[in-house]
N, C-alpha and C positions, 0 to 999 in steps of 0.2 A: 767538595761533595762528589762522591763517585756516581757515575751514571750507570744504569743497567746496560750490560752488554747484550747485543742481539746474538741469538743462536745462529748456527749455520743456515737454518731455514729462513732467517730474516724476522722471526717473531721474538718479542721480548719475553724473558722468563716469567713475567707476571700475567701473561695471556692465559685464558681459561683452559686451553688444550693441554698446556704443559704444567698447569698449576697443580699443586698438591691438594688444593681445596676447591674441587669443582662445585658448581652450584648445587644446592640441596636437592637431592632426588625427589623429595616429597613435594617440592614446589613444581618441578618439571612435569612429573606424572603422578598426580594425586590418585591413589587407587579408589575405585568406586565399589560400592556395595552392589551385589548382583542386580538390584532393581534400579540402579542409576543414581542413587543418592550419594552424597559425600560421606566419608567415614565419620563416625560419631565424634572422634577426638578433634577432627578439623572443624566440624560444625560448632562444637563447644568452645574451642579456642576463638573462633570468629565472634561468637556471641559475647564472650568475656571481654575481648578487646573493644568491641563496639560500645559496650556499656561503660567501660572504664574511660574510653575516649570522650564520652558524653558527660563525664563527671560523676558517674554513679559508682556503686560498689558491686563487684561480681566475684563469686568464688565457686569452686567445685566442692560440694559437700561429700560426694561419693563418686569415685571413678568407676566406670563400667567397662564393658568390652570395647576394645579400641576401634574396631571397624563397624560393628553392627548393633551396638547396644542401644536400647531405648533411652531417650533423653527426657527426663522429667525436669521441668523448669518451675522453680518457685519465684514468683514475682511479688514485689512489694514496693510501696512508695513511702519513704521515710520510716520504714519498719512497721507500717500498717497496711491493711487491706491485702493480706497474703492470699495469693491464688496459685493453684497448681495447674500447670499446662502440660499436656501430653499430645504427641502427634498421633492422630487417629486416622485410620484408613476410611476413605469415602467411597461411595458407590461407583464413582467414575475412575477410581484407581489412584487418585491423588491422596497424599497424606498431609493433612493440615493440623496445625496446633489448635486445640480447643481446651477450654477450662474444664477440668474434671472434678475440682474441689475448691471451695472457698473456705477460709478460716472463719469460724464463728467467734466473735469477740466474747460472747458469754461462755462458750465452752471450747477453749483452745486445745484441751486434751484430746478431744475427738479428732482433730486434724492431725495431731502428733501420732495418735494410734493408727490412723489411716496410712500415714507415711511409713510407719513401721511395718504394717501389713504389706504395703506395696513393695518395700525393699525385699521382704521375704518371698514374694511372688516372682520377682525377676532379679536374680543376683547379678546379672550383667548390665543392669540399668545405670545410667548416669543421673546424678541429682545435682543441679546447679542452682544457685541463688542469685537473683538480680535485684538490686535495690537501687532504683533510679526513677526519676520523674517520667511519667507516662511509659511504663514498661511494655505496654501492648505494642508499641511501635517496633521494638526489637524482636518480638515474636513474629510480627507481620513481615519484617525484613528477612527473617531466616526461613520463612515458610516457602519461599520460592524454590 
């Protein structure tokens, strides 16, 4: 088996400085939205991974604007008790998730119509669905 030869500078060709594949720039310097939040696509990705790691199902229903799109989160537990969460500005300047709509079991069409109107109001919004036990904990974790 051949061993990697060292370059004149003494570093092996696999070292990061000479590598053709440097570390991902998104990891080194994640761009921030002007008010200090993470970009929407990074926040969505983190939520999806956390839910899947906990044994739940998570999917993106609609991709929005990469950096500053509003994130609408549909949470449910075993396909029931659907709630729509949205980050709302507070008086102290924080933006926390709060439930903006719950699905009525007797009239599910009303919820679907609301979602359709909401999509039309903000074409840059993300819509993600989380189906996991105790979905509120994922909302609380991402609120920070």
